[in-house]
Every structure is written in C-alpha cells, then in structure tokens.
N, C-alpha and C positions, 0 to 999 in steps of 0.2 A: 513954782508951778503948782496948781491945785491938783488934788488927787483925781479929779475928773477929766483932766486934760488928756486928749487923745494922743497915743503914740503915733509916730509916722508909720504908715502901713503901705504895703504894696502887694501885688500878686506875683511878682517875680523878683529875683535878686541875682546879683553877680555870683558866679561860682566861687567857692572858697579857694584860697591860695593853696596850690599843691604842696604837700609836705616835702621836706627835704629828702626823706628816705625814698629809695627806689621801689620799696614794697608799699602797696597802698594801705592807708589807714581806712578803717571802716567802723561803723557803730557795732560794738560788741556788748551783748547783754550779760551782766554778771551779778552775782550776789557776794557781798564781802563779809557775811556773817552767817555761817552755816555750821550746824552741829550734827554729829553722828554718835554711834554707840560709845566710842572711847571717851566722849565728853562726860559720861556718867548720868546725864539727864535726858538722853535720847535712847530709844530702843532700836534704832534703824542702823543696819550695817552700812559701812562706807560705800560699798558697791551699790547698794540700793539707793543711797542718797545721790550718787552720781547718775544713776539711771533716771531718777525723778527729774533732775535738772536737764538731762539730755532730752527727755520726752517733752519737756515744756519749752524747748527752744533756746536755752541758755548757751552762751559760748564759754563761760568760765564761772568758777566759784572759788572762794577762799575757804578752806576747811579750817574752822576756828574753834576747836574743842577747848574745853576749860583746862588751862594750865598744862597743855601738852601739844606738841607738834605731831599730829597723827600721820602715820605712813600708810601707803597702800600696800606696799610689799617691801621686803628688806632691800630690794634693789632701788627703791625710790628715795633712799636716804643719801643721795649724793650731795656732799657738802658743797655749798656754793650755788646750788640751783634754787631759784625762787619758786619752783613748782614740783609737785610730786606726781603729776601726770601731765604730759605734754600734748601739743596739738595733734600729733600723729595718732594718738589713741582716741581722739574725739573731744569730749569736754575737757578743757584745761582746768586742772585743779591746782591752785596756788597753795603753797605751804603757808600755814598760818597758825595762830594760837589766840585764844581769848585769855589774857592775863586777868584772872578773877580773884578778887579779895573782898570779903564781906566782914569787915571788922565790927566788933561790938559797939564801937563808938567812933565818931568823927568830930573834928572841930573845923569850921563851925558846925554845930549840931543841926540835923535836919529838922524842919518845922513840922514834924509829923508825930503823932502819938507813939508810933512804933519805934521811932528813933533809929531806924535802919540806915546803915551806911553801905554803899555799894560802889566799889572801884573796879570798873570793867573796861579794859582797853585791848583792842585787837592789834596784833602785829601781822601785817599782810605781806606775802611774798618773802618770808624769812628765808635766809640762806643757811642758818645754823640748824642743827638737828639734835637738840638735847634728848637724852635718853629718859624715857618714862616721864613722870610728873615733874614739873618745874616748880621749885620753891624760890620765890622771888620777892614776896611782899615786904613792905616796910612795916615793921612791928614796934619800932622804938618811938614813933611819933603818931599822934592821932590827927595831925593836921592834914586836911584833904590835899593841900598842895604838895606836901611831902610824899603822901601815898601815891598820888598821880605821877609825881616826878619820878619815883622809883619805877613805876610801870613804863613810863616813856623811856627811861634809861635802859630798861630791859628790852623793850622793843628795838631800840637802837643796837644793843649788843647782839640781838638775834638777826639783825640785818633787815628788819621789816619796816613798812610804812605804818605809822601809829594812827589808829582810829578810836575816838572816844565813843563808847557805846552807851545808848540810852542815858545821857548825862543827867536828865531831870528825874530819873527814877528816885522816888522819895525826896524829890526836890533837892538834889545834891549838887546843883551847879549854880554859879553866879556869873555875871558878866565879867567881873574882875578875875575870877578863877579861870574862866574859859580863855580870856585874853592871854593870861600868863602861860597857860598850858600850850597855846599856839606858839608863843615865843620860845617855849622850851622843847618844841619838836612835834607837837600834835599837828597832823596835816589834814585829817578827816574827822568829821563829827556827824553823828547820826541826827539828821534834822527830822527824819521820819522813820523810826523803828515801828513797824506796823503792829507789833505786839504791845506797844506801850503808847497807844494813841492819846489817851487822856493825859499822860505825863508830857507828851510832846507839845500839847496844846496849851499847857499852863492852866491855872485855876482861877485867874482873876487877881490873885495875890502873887503867887510865884509866876515868873515870866515864861512865855512859850520858848521853844527852842529857836524859832525864827527870830524872836526879839533878842535872845542871847547871842545868836549868830551875828545879827546886825551890830550889836554893841561891840563885839570883838572885831568885826570888819572895820568899824569906824575908827578903831585904834591903829589901823594900818597893817594888821597881820594878814597873812595868807592862810585861809582855813576853808576847806572845801566841804560842801554838804552832801551827805549820803542818805539814801533811802535803803532800808534793809528789811528782810523778813525774819531775821534771827531764828531761823527754822530749826525745830526739834522734831516735828511730826510730819510724816510723808504718806499720803494716800490712805491714811486712817484718821479717825477722829482722835484728837488729842490736843494738848496745849501747844501753842506756838507753831501753827501749821506753815508749811512752805508756801512761797509765792506772796504777792501783795506789795512787795517793795524791792527795788533793784537799782542798779546803775547802768547807764549806757555810756561806754567808754570809747573814745575815738583813738584807736591804736591798731597796730599790726596784730595779727592773730598769733602771737607768741608771748610767753610769760613775761619776759623782761620789758617788752613794749607796754604791756598792760599795767605792770607795776609802775613804770615811769609815768604813764598817763594818769594814773590815780594820784601819784605824788604831785603832779603838775596841775591837777584840776581840769584835765581835758576830758570831761564827762559831765553828764547831767544825771540827776536823781529822779526817780519816777515811781509813782504808785499806779500807773496805768496809761499815762499820756506818752505818745511817741512823737519825737521831734525829728525833722529832717536837718535842721541847722540849730545850733546853740553855740555861738562863738562871737568873738570880737572880730569885726571886719573893718579895718582902718580905725576910724574914730567912733564907730558905732558898735553897740551890742545888738546882734541880729538873732531873732528867734523865728523859726518856721515850723509849723505843724506838719507832721508826716501825714500823707494821705491814708496811712494805715490806722491812724487815730481818728475814728469816726465820731461824729457828734459835734456839738457846739463847744468852742473853746474861747476863753478869755485870757489874754496875755496882759499881765500887770508888771510894771517896772517899778523898782524900789531904788531910790537914790539916797545913800547915806542914812538908811533906816526909815525913810518915809516914802509912801507910795506917791509917785509923781505922774504916772500916765497909765492908761489901759486901753486895750483895743481888742476887738473881735479878730479871730484868726482870718486867714492862715499865716500871714507874715507880718511881723512888726519889728521896728528897730528904734533904738534910743541912743542919742549921743552920750558918750562916756563923759562925765563931768570933768572939769579942770582939776578939781580936788575930790578925793574920795573915790567912790565906786558906784556902779549901777549893777543891779542883778534883776532877774526876772522870775516870775512864777506863772505857770500856765495851769489853769483850772478848767477841767472839762465839765459838762453839764451834770454828770453823775457824781462829781466830787473828786474824781481822780486828778492827780496833780503831777507836774514836773517842776523841778527847781533847777534853774540855770545859774552856773557859778558866776561870781562877781567879776566885772571887768573894770580895769583901771587904766589910766593913761600911762604909757611908758615914760620913765624918767628921762629927762633930756641930759 
C-alpha cells in the first residue's frame, strides 16, 4: 500500500469494550520523568513540584530523582507501595528513581567529539525504599549492553517498570541494542523527551528515536513509547522546564492501576494532542481526536516501519496486519503530536 493511501475514516465509532474492573478506567494525564531538589540538579522543593503539576491539570507524576527514591514524609516510605502520595491527597505521586550513570567511556563509542556516554533508566512505581543515594552502576565493563542490563536488573530489584531515558543523547542507541534491552526487561522508551528534541529526531546519519522504535518493534518485542518533560525547572526561567510532553494512561485513578497500565501499554504519548480513543478494536487500530484538541489533525498509520495510510481527523482506523504491527502518529497543524502504541493480532 502506498504512503498516500487513505485510512478508513468515519465520524462515529462503536463504544470501547467495557473493562473487566468494576471501577471505571479513564484517561489520566501523567509525567513519568520528574526531578526535584533531592535530585541535585533542581532547586525546587518536592511540595512545589507537586503544586505545579496539580495547577496544570495532571493526575499523576513519577518522582524520578537521580539515584534516589525521594520521599515526601517519613510516613510515605511504606515498603511495598508503588506511590509516595495517594489519590486521597490529590495528585498521585508514584515512587520512582532515575538510575543515572555517566561513565567516562562506553563501547561501542559514541560518534561524537565529546565521547560522552550516558546510561539513564527510570524505574517507575518502585516498591522498595533504599535509604539515601543508591550505588548500582556497572563499573567492570564499558559495554553499553552490560551497563544498561545492570540498570534494568536494578529496576527489577526495586520493583519498578523500566523506562529508557533520552536514549539517543550523544547517539548512544542502536536498533540492535534497543531490541535486546526490550528483551531484557525494558518496557518504556522515551520517543519524545522534549528537552532533547534534536537528539530525538536524529541527524541524517544517526537514526531518529521513531526509526529505532520501529526496528525494535519489527523484531517482535513489546516496547511502549513515552513523551516526557524531564522537568527540572518550575514557574521560573531555567533549563529543562516542566510541561511539553506527557502520557495519557487509561487506568483507574489509583497507583497500582496506573503502573499496570504503563507496563501493558494502555496509554498514548503526547506533546499537545488529545485523543478520545487510541486502542485496538477487534481487528482494527482506532484513533479518534478529542474535541478538546482544536485545530487540524493528520492521522498517519505505520505498518512494520513504513507509512501506509493517512487521513484527516477526527476518526480513522486501520486493520491490524496478519504479521507484525501497526501504530499511529497524530500531528496537529502547529506540530504537536500524539503517538499511539503498536497493535498486533493476538496469537491463535
């Protein structure tokens, strides 16, 4: 099918199948990559970070300070709980950590004059509560795979969902490495860290994050795309400002449901586009623009790495291929986007 082939469109669609839970799922807006003062590179207190996201209409955040699981109060360190602030208090704050290692060298070496190596992995919804700064890094090997693998193992030991952060920073990712990391437990990857836009897009030699994601998906792994703000600055001029990238999760408004939805890919990633539907409906992937997302929208479908159809909103659907996957990207006239997770046929 040529890239210019239209997707099947409609102005109405059947309602989604009700979830099994007796409590309703809804779209919840959240950020999976957030820093505060304990991180060491943010000057904002945790309470002020929470207030910023509450003012801007978020339902949850994951507090991911560098190499530490930050607490709100001593009472929030309940072992086994995936959050340090529950829904009764307002904004849900998932317990998290950014496992951060900046070794002097990596193999394969990055193709940049600086030679910088960056191994950054979030663990989201962790149930363990290590005291103070966590020492976890792989220091016996310079191989990227070994260093990332140690981070994934640590995320698992902490009880969290692993997210690969800004993987193309200093061109540190390859299709082969991303695929293997997904096989070893990475569930989420930042397709759009808004602080690293030029790295996300590739440079004509190094591939874009979307190209790397497609290569990994083509191998058959499950890997879900995240947009994040990687926030360090709030309501003041400074590097890495809050907002600009988030996820919309279909879950109950409680921590365990949110973490489960992230791990299962029941969400879409956004830099401004709002969707009413983004789900597999029988044999089709269905995308519907929310009335709250004003302006012109173009829905593009990608099948096994190639664009196969596009349509103007508000609703489009595409049959899931017999082999491989189909995913969608929605682009608004101002450049804002939403990434819909890949859909595959269920095995018989």
